[in-house]
N, C-alpha and C positions, 0 to 999 in steps of 0.2 A: 554392416557399416552404413551410416547415414552421411549424406553430403548435402551441401546447399550451394546454390549459386550466389547467395549473399555473402560478401566478403566480411569476415569478422577478424579484427586485429589482435585478439588476445585479451583486450580490455572489454570487449563486448561479448555477451553470452545471450543468444536468442534475442538480440536487439536491445539488451539492457547492459548498462555499466554495472559491474559488481565491485562494491567496496567491501573489503574483508575487515572483520573485527574480531576481538576476543575479549574475554573477561566477563564480568557480571552483565547480564542483559537488562537494559532499562525498558521495562514493559511499555510505558507510555511512549517513549522514543521509538520503540519498535513498531507500535501501532501507527504512529504518525508517519514514520518513514515508509511503511508499507502502503499507507493511504495515498501518499504523494508520489509513489514510485512510477505510476503510469504517466503522470504529467512530466516527470523528469527523466524517465527511463533509467533510473538508478535504483539498484537493489542493495540493501545492506545484508551481508552474508556473514553469519557467525562461523568463524573458522577455528575456534579453540576455546577451551574453558578458561577458568580464572588463572590457571598457571599453564604457561606454554614454554617450550624449550626455545633456545636461541635460534635454532635453525628455522623453526616455524615462524618466529617473529620476523626474521630476515625475509622469508618468503612473502609474508603478509605485507611488509613494508615495500618490497620491490614491486609486487603486483599493484598495490595501491598507488604508488608513485606513478607508474605507467598509466593507470586508470584515471587518476586525477588530472594528469596532463591531457589525456584524451577528452575528458569532460570539459576542461578549460578551453580546449580547442573548439569544441562544439558550442558551448554557452558563453564563452568570453571571460575575460578577467572579472573577478568579483562575483562569480556565479554563486560562491559559497554563501554570501550574505543573503541572497534571495532564497536559496534553498533552505537555509536556517530559518528565515522568516516564515516560509511556507510550513515548516515543522511547528514553529511557535503558534501560528495562526490556526493550526488544525483543531485545537480544542474549541475555538469559537465556531468554526465551520461545522464541526461535528454536532455541536449544540443546535445550530441553525437547521441542520438536516433532520435531527431528531424532533425538533419543534414542528417542522412541516409534516413529518410522519405521524406525529401524535394526533393530529386532527384530520388526517386523510382517511376517508371511508374505504377506499380500495385497499390501502395498507392494513387497516383494521380488519377488514373482511378476510384478507389472506392470512393474517395472524390467527384468526378464529378457525380457519380451515385446518391449520396445523396445531390447534390447541395450545397456542403460545400467547401469554399475556404480554402487553406492552412493557411492563416492568421487568419481564424475564427475557426481553429481546437480546439476543447475542448476535451482533452483526459486524460486518466488515464494511467500512466505508472507503471507497476509492475516489480520489479527486480526479476528475477528467480534465481534458484540455481547456474546456470552457470554465472560467472561474466560478460559475454558479451551478455547474452540473456535477452530480455525484452518482456513483453507482453503489447501491447498498445490497449486500448479500446477507440474507437472514439465515442464521445457522441454528440448528437444534442439536446441541452436543449430546443429548440423551439418545439420539438415533444412531443406527449403525453408520459406520464411516461413509459408505457409498450413498447414504440417504441424508447426511447431515445438512446439506443445503436445502432449505425449504423453498425459497424463491429469491429472485433478484428484481430490484426496481431501480429506475433512474429517477433521481430527484433534482428538480430545478428550484433552488432556494429563492431566486429572484421572482419568478411568477408563481411559486409555491405549488407546483404540480408534481405528481407522482405517476410514472408510467411503468407498467409491468414489462419486464424483459422476458421474452419468450425463449 
């Protein structure tokens, strides 16, 4: 059994608010919410398929009601509008990050070390607390599970720098 000195109230799980959903997964929305999860400390959790029973739906609604109240307490009224804007802005931010990586020699060298071309880059971009800072994890899905992550870099889109994360 594990315990922690950090108090979590049921809406927090390892420091993140969990919002449950069900139904068809929106792949772009999933990528965007995952990318901004570090900034907001909110994770979207898929809790059921396209068809769920009434009991599961009631549990999801009850848990989300409690979680949304806790989020509003932390971020204030109207937090949803800024959160939604961050999701919408993700496409532009992702393009900016990829633009910086495209011309960066360190990034290109690391790609060649893993025999991955820029056109085949499969990555996860995480928005950090600084609006111009991003963490990029380059993944090679052809490798075994434990070796899929090739490397990580921190990208600053304002000064157009890339730093390898050790």
